[in-house]
N, C-alpha and C positions, 0 to 999 in steps of 0.2 A: 198266653194272651197274644193276640195279633195287634200290631201297631197300626193305627188308622192311616198313617202317612207312609205307606210302603214304597220302597225304592222301585222305579219302573224296571222291567226286565230288559235284557240286552237288546232284544228285537225291537222293542218300542223306542229305546234310546237311539238305536241306529237309524230307525225310520225317521225320527224327529231330526236327527243330525242331517240326513240326506235332504229332507224337506227344507231345512234351514239353509243348507249350502245351495240348493236349487234356487231359492228365493234371493240369496245374495248374488248369485251369478246373473239372474234376471235383472236385478237392480243395477249391477255393474254394466251390463250390455245396454240397458236403457239410457245410461248416462253418456254413451258414446254417440256422437252425431252420425246419422245414417250415411253421410258422404264418405266416412272413413272406413266403411266396410267394403271389401273388395267385391263381394257379391251384392246384387241389388237388394236383397232382402235378408234381414237377420234370421228369418225363419229357416233359410236354407243352410245356415251354418250350424255345425255341432256346437255343443256347449264348450268344448275345449277350444274350438276355433274362435268362438266369441271371446273367451278369456284371452286368447293369444292376440286377437285384434285389439282388445282393451289395453293389453300390456304395450303393444306397439304404439297405440294412440297416446298413452301416458308418457312413453319415451319421447315421442314427437313433441308433446307439450313441454316436457322438461328441457329438451334441446332449444325450443323456441324461447322459453323463459330465460335460459342461460344466454342466448343470443341477444335478447332484448336488454338483459342486465348489462351485458358488455357494451351495447350501444348507449345505454343510459350513462354508464360510467364515462365513456368517451365523450359524450355530449356535455356532461357536467364539467369535465376537465377543460374541454374546448370553449365552453361558454363562459366560464368564470361566474360572475354575479349578474350578468346581463340577461334578463328573462327572454327578450326577443331572440337573442342568439341561442339560448337554450332550446327554445321551441324549434327554431330553424335547424339546429344540430340534431335534434331528436327526429325530425322529419326526413333527414338524409337517409337515403336507401329505402324509403317506404315505397313499396311497389304499388302504383296506382293503375287501374282501379282496384279497390278492395271490396269484397262482398262477404256478407255474413247472413246465413239463412238459419232461422231458429224455428223449429217445429214445437208448437206448444199445444199439441193435441188437436183441438178443433180450430186452431188458428195458426197463422204463420207470420213471422216478422222478417222482413228483408231490409238489410242495411247495406247501402252502397256508398262508397267514398270514391270520388273521381277528382281529377284535376280540372281546372278551367278549360284547358286545351284538349282534354280527352273526354269529350261528352258522348253519351250514348242517348238514344231516344227513350225516355221514361215510359212512353206508351208501349214500346216493345216489351219491356219488363212486365208491364201490366197484362199484355196479351199472353205472355208465357204463363203467368200465374192463372189467368182465367181458362186457358186451354187445358191446364192440368187439374182443373176442378176447384179452384179457389176464387173467391170474390174479394176484390180489393175494397176495404171499407174506409181506409184513410191513407193519404200519402202526403209527405211533407218534404220540402227541399230547402236547405239553408246553405249559405256560402260563408266560410270562415277563411280569410286570407285567400290563398289560391286553391282551396279545397272545396268541393261541392258535396254535401251530405244529403243522401236520399234515404228516406225512411218510409217503408210501406207496411201496412198491416192488412192482412187478408184472413178471411174465414173460409172454412171448408164449405162448399155448397151443399154437399150431401154427406152428412156426418157418418152414416153407415159405411160409405165407400171410402171416404178420406182422400188423401192425396199421397202421391209417391214422392216424398221429399227428395230422395236421391236423384230422381229424374228431373225435378225442378232445378236442383242444384246444378246438374250437368248442363241443362239447357241454358240456364242463366250464365254459367261460365262460358259456354260457347258464344252466346250473344255478346257478352261484355268484352271478352278478350278477342273475339274476331273483329269487333268494331275497333278495338284499340290497334290491332295489327293493320287494319285498313287505313287508319288515320296516320300511322307511322310511315306508310309508304308514300 
């Protein structure tokens, strides 16, 4: 008698394992922001290179977490129980401006934090986004203490074409940090 639930042969098992590993590698590389890849497109990297880039990114994140934990401990010790001193101590050594760009498929989110004395023109950021194929649908600005928070949400104009997030990242970095250098002079 043949058992209806036969064990798959080695060839099928190996093929399923390879497919599963390929899917896991794809999922891993999709979690890494595009600006952390040395080459402009993930498609140009081999699977091994993508895994190496992911490992490097994870190491960078771990180092950043350790650095922030150390700053937090130092701030907690320095501040004691005074909350205003705690916030001031935690903001020590925060390099401004700070930019975060999130690619959410058909939309983008840009978060910018600058100081009151290190302003850049928000319209220039909007121009970069629009030149790269994104349409800004909302923008907000708020000031907390001596920090200015900018939040922009944009949608891809042509979803088939999309936008090159790494190029947007690079152009915004050049815009924001070149403006900062000019203001320091």
